[in-house]
VOTORBA-596830 format. One record per residue: x, y, z of N, C-alpha, C in turn; residue in one letter; residue number from 1. Coordinates in steps of 0.02 Angstrom, whole numbers. Layout:
residues N
n_xx|n_yy|n_zz|ca_xx|ca_yy|ca_zz|c_xx|c_yy|c_zz|type|seq
X|Y|Z|X|Y|Z|X|Y|Z|A|NUM
...
This chain:
residues 178
n_xx|n_yy|n_zz|ca_xx|ca_yy|ca_zz|c_xx|c_yy|c_zz|type|seq
1039|283|2893|974|314|2895|975|383|2864|M|1
1030|419|2875|1036|486|2847|1035|485|2772|A|2
1067|433|2742|1067|427|2670|997|417|2642|K|3
958|376|2677|889|365|2654|848|429|2658|R|4
858|467|2711|823|530|2719|843|579|2663|Q|5
908|582|2649|932|627|2596|904|607|2528|S|6
901|542|2514|874|518|2451|800|535|2446|L|7
765|527|2501|693|543|2501|683|618|2489|K|8
723|660|2521|718|732|2510|734|750|2438|E|9
784|719|2409|802|731|2340|745|713|2294|L|10
714|655|2305|659|633|2264|600|681|2269|Q|11
587|706|2329|533|754|2339|546|819|2303|E|12
608|844|2307|627|906|2273|620|898|2197|R|13
643|840|2171|638|828|2099|565|825|2077|L|14
523|793|2116|452|789|2099|421|858|2099|A|15
439|901|2147|412|969|2148|435|1009|2088|Q|16
499|1001|2070|525|1038|2012|493|1015|1947|R|17
481|949|1941|448|923|1880|377|950|1875|L|18
342|951|1931|274|977|1932|273|1051|1913|T|19
320|1089|1941|324|1161|1925|341|1171|1852|A|20
386|1132|1824|404|1139|1754|345|1124|1708|A|21
306|1074|1726|247|1057|1685|196|1114|1686|R|22
184|1141|1746|133|1193|1752|155|1259|1720|S|23
221|1272|1720|245|1334|1690|257|1327|1614|E|24
257|1266|1589|268|1255|1518|340|1266|1498|G|25
385|1261|1545|456|1273|1530|485|1210|1498|V|26
521|1219|1444|554|1162|1413|628|1177|1410|T|27
667|1130|1432|740|1137|1430|766|1103|1368|A|28
815|1134|1337|845|1106|1278|916|1082|1290|S|29
950|1111|1341|1020|1096|1352|1035|1081|1425|W|30
1088|1041|1434|1119|1033|1499|1176|1083|1501|L|31
1175|1129|1548|1227|1180|1553|1282|1154|1598|A|32
1344|1159|1574|1402|1135|1612|1457|1187|1610|V|33
1503|1180|1657|1562|1222|1658|1622|1178|1646|E|34
1665|1199|1601|1725|1162|1583|1783|1212|1585|V|35
1826|1205|1635|1877|1257|1645|1840|1321|1661|G|36
1854|1374|1624|1819|1437|1635|1764|1448|1582|S|37
1752|1398|1541|1705|1404|1486|1638|1372|1504|Q|38
1585|1406|1483|1517|1379|1492|1497|1344|1427|R|39
1468|1284|1434|1448|1246|1375|1377|1222|1382|C|40
1346|1210|1325|1278|1184|1322|1280|1117|1284|L|41
1258|1064|1318|1253|998|1288|1180|983|1274|L|42
1162|969|1211|1091|955|1195|1065|896|1236|P|43
1008|905|1267|979|852|1308|963|790|1267|L|44
942|799|1205|924|741|1164|985|700|1144|V|45
1045|728|1151|1106|693|1133|1146|672|1195|Q|46
1123|692|1254|1157|676|1316|1123|616|1349|S|47
1161|582|1390|1135|525|1426|1134|538|1501|G|48
1156|489|1537|1155|491|1610|1213|532|1637|E|49
1203|560|1697|1255|598|1731|1280|555|1789|I|50
1345|546|1792|1377|506|1844|1422|549|1887|F|51
1428|532|1952|1480|565|1992|1549|541|1968|P|52
1601|577|1985|1668|556|1965|1682|487|1994|W|53
1713|445|1955|1731|377|1976|1803|365|1954|T|54
1839|321|1987|1908|308|1966|1912|287|1892|P|55
1964|312|1859|1973|300|1788|2039|262|1779|V|56
2037|211|1738|2097|173|1721|2129|205|1660|Q|57
2189|231|1668|2223|263|1612|2238|215|1555|G|58
2242|241|1495|2258|202|1436|2320|234|1404|V|59
2375|197|1398|2435|228|1369|2428|241|1294|P|60
2469|287|1271|2475|303|1200|2410|329|1169|Y|61
2375|370|1207|2314|401|1182|2322|477|1182|T|62
2276|510|1151|2277|583|1148|2271|612|1219|R|63
2295|673|1229|2293|704|1296|2223|711|1324|P|64
2173|719|1281|2105|728|1305|2070|662|1321|W|65
2101|606|1305|2071|541|1320|2100|519|1387|Y|66
2060|522|1440|2084|509|1508|2094|434|1520|V|67
2048|393|1494|2052|321|1504|1982|291|1502|G|68
1973|236|1538|1908|202|1540|1883|198|1612|V|69
1817|199|1619|1785|194|1685|1730|142|1681|A|70
1720|108|1736|1666|59|1743|1606|96|1772|N|71
1554|105|1732|1494|140|1754|1434|94|1745|L|72
1405|74|1800|1348|27|1799|1364|-37|1762|R|73
1425|-61|1769|1444|-124|1739|1466|-120|1666|G|74
1467|-60|1637|1489|-51|1568|1553|-10|1567|G|75
1595|-24|1518|1656|15|1510|1644|75|1463|L|76
1664|133|1486|1654|195|1449|1721|231|1442|F|77
1735|257|1383|1793|299|1373|1779|367|1405|G|78
1828|393|1442|1820|457|1476|1859|510|1437|V|79
1823|561|1414|1851|616|1375|1852|678|1418|V|80
1911|707|1425|1919|770|1462|1896|826|1416|D|81
1836|852|1429|1808|903|1384|1850|967|1386|L|82
1880|983|1443|1923|1043|1447|1982|1036|1399|A|83
2014|979|1399|2071|969|1355|2049|966|1282|A|84
1991|937|1269|1965|933|1201|1950|1003|1174|L|85
1924|1046|1216|1908|1114|1196|1967|1162|1203|L|86
2020|1139|1236|2076|1183|1254|2051|1242|1294|N|87
2001|1228|1336|1968|1281|1374|2004|1295|1440|A|88
2048|1252|1461|2078|1260|1526|2154|1255|1521|S|89
2187|1303|1548|2260|1301|1547|2286|1243|1588|A|90
2246|1220|1636|2266|1165|1679|2248|1097|1651|G|91
2225|1093|1590|2202|1029|1562|2259|979|1556|S|92
2321|1003|1556|2377|957|1551|2399|932|1620|G|93
2368|957|1673|2387|935|1739|2360|866|1755|S|94
2385|837|1808|2364|770|1827|2290|769|1843|A|95
2258|714|1825|2187|706|1836|2169|717|1909|V|96
2208|688|1954|2193|693|2026|2194|766|2049|A|97
2234|808|2017|2238|879|2036|2177|918|2014|D|98
2142|894|1964|2086|931|1936|2018|906|1959|R|99
2014|846|1984|1949|819|2005|1927|853|2070|V|100
1865|875|2071|1835|905|2131|1771|868|2148|T|101
1740|888|2202|1677|857|2221|1621|872|2171|S|102
1631|923|2129|1581|941|2079|1594|910|2011|E|103
1649|876|2003|1665|844|1938|1613|791|1922|S|104
1592|790|1859|1541|742|1837|1561|711|1770|R|105
1532|654|1757|1540|619|1693|1472|617|1660|L|106
1466|647|1601|1403|649|1565|1409|602|1506|V|107
1366|551|1506|1370|502|1452|1337|529|1389|S|108
1360|503|1333|1329|519|1269|1268|473|1261|L|109
1217|497|1229|1156|458|1220|1173|393|1184|H|110
1140|339|1204|1153|273|1176|1142|271|1100|A|111
1095|312|1076|1081|313|1004|1141|338|963|A|112
1187|373|994|1247|397|959|1297|341|946|L|113
1289|285|981|1329|225|967|1401|228|991|G|114
1416|270|1040|1484|275|1067|1481|270|1143|V|115
1517|222|1170|1520|215|1243|1571|263|1270|N|116
1550|325|1279|1596|376|1304|1559|423|1351|A|117
1598|452|1396|1572|503|1441|1617|565|1436|V|118
1587|622|1447|1624|685|1446|1635|707|1518|L|119
1698|719|1536|1714|743|1603|1704|819|1603|W|120
1657|842|1646|1645|913|1654|1662|933|1725|V|121
1682|996|1734|1702|1019|1800|1642|1031|1846|D|122
1586|1053|1816|1529|1070|1859|1466|1072|1817|R|123
1411|1048|1846|1345|1054|1815|1316|1121|1834|L|124
1283|1155|1787|1253|1220|1800|1178|1219|1790|L|125
1149|1161|1779|1076|1155|1773|1053|1147|1701|G|126
989|1159|1692|958|1153|1626|944|1222|1599|L|127
946|1229|1533|932|1293|1501|885|1282|1442|R|128
842|1330|1432|798|1331|1374|814|1390|1331|G|129
784|1393|1273|797|1447|1226|780|1516|1253|G|130
731|1520|1298|711|1585|1326|764|1615|1371|A|131
813|1576|1392|866|1601|1436|918|1643|1399|A|132
914|1645|1333|965|1678|1293|936|1736|1253|F|133
975|1789|1247|951|1849|1213|984|1859|1145|V|134
1039|1823|1132|1075|1832|1069|1109|1767|1049|R|135
1114|1757|984|1148|1698|957|1202|1723|909|V|136
1264|1700|920|1320|1718|876|1346|1655|842|D|137
1384|1665|789|1415|1610|753|1469|1578|797|D|138
1488|1518|780|1543|1483|814|1607|1522|803|A|139
1655|1516|849|1719|1550|839|1752|1529|774|P|140
1792|1574|746|1828|1558|684|1875|1499|696|A|141
1882|1457|647|1925|1398|650|1901|1345|701|Q|142
1840|1352|725|1814|1303|773|1796|1239|737|A|143
1803|1181|771|1780|1119|740|1704|1122|726|P|144
1681|1081|680|1610|1082|661|1563|1067|719|R|145
1587|1030|769|1543|1011|824|1532|1068|875|W|146
1569|1123|867|1555|1183|906|1510|1227|862|L|147
1446|1226|876|1399|1254|828|1389|1329|832|T|148
1371|1354|889|1357|1426|895|1368|1447|967|R|149
1367|1512|978|1375|1540|1045|1310|1576|1062|V|150
1282|1558|1119|1221|1590|1143|1239|1636|1201|L|151
1210|1694|1204|1225|1743|1255|1163|1753|1298|V|152
1172|1748|1365|1115|1756|1409|1106|1830|1428|D|153
1055|1845|1468|1039|1913|1487|1095|1947|1527|A|154
1136|1909|1561|1192|1937|1599|1252|1951|1555|K|155
1249|1931|1492|1305|1941|1446|1354|1883|1445|G|156
1339|1829|1480|1382|1771|1480|1373|1731|1416|D|157
1429|1710|1386|1428|1671|1324|1429|1597|1340|A|158
1388|1559|1304|1382|1487|1312|1396|1454|1245|W|159
1445|1409|1244|1463|1373|1183|1419|1311|1176|Q|160
1382|1306|1121|1340|1248|1108|1382|1195|1072|E|161
1374|1133|1094|1408|1076|1062|1357|1033|1028|L|162
1374|1006|971|1332|957|936|1366|890|946|D|163
1341|850|992|1373|787|1010|1370|735|954|L|164
1318|739|912|1313|693|856|1369|706|805|Q|165
1382|769|792|1437|786|746|1503|767|779|V|166
1510|778|844|1571|760|880|1587|686|873|L|167
1539|643|884|1554|571|881|1567|545|811|V|168
1551|585|761|1567|567|692|1630|600|666|N|169
1661|641|707|1722|676|687|1781|625|689|D|170
1816|616|634|1872|568|633|1925|583|686|P|171
1936|646|702|1986|663|754|1964|639|823|A|172
1899|640|836|1873|616|900|1877|540|905|F|173
1864|508|849|1865|434|849|1935|405|850|L|174
1985|443|831|2054|419|829|2089|439|894|A|175
2083|398|946|2110|416|1011|2185|400|1018|I|176
2212|362|971|2283|345|976|2326|406|965|A|177
2377|412|1007|2423|470|1002|2472|461|945|A|178
């Protein structure tokens, strides 16, 4: 019964937030996530569903950032450790079980991108729109093409924007064999 009450409360809160967003005219462009100590922005139009952490079946002889496959809603998805892919976390080489927390999430790539993959993020930080940022900088030097630019918010925090469409077309991303 408690689960039903919690679900009902969640639905009510979401409905209130949607109503408030419509009346305020706020539009979100990105899903804000935390990966290691780095803040990232995933374009909403290129992102799919958000899943809680689920057990992952490891796949041998793959790159360190390819964790394995997970069964999500009856479909098999490749699980990509975004921290290891970005080299954003010194602990990215540690065991998966040591890094998974109650806030760990799997963010699927939009179906239109044609890749059954999810990105493992450490924590969701909400939605962000362009008005949340005061400055835009170029991507770091030597960054892959899918790291597009850095947006800086009013607090001075830097957010790395990812272009998921460019990522899924990157030959290095598609070649998971070690």
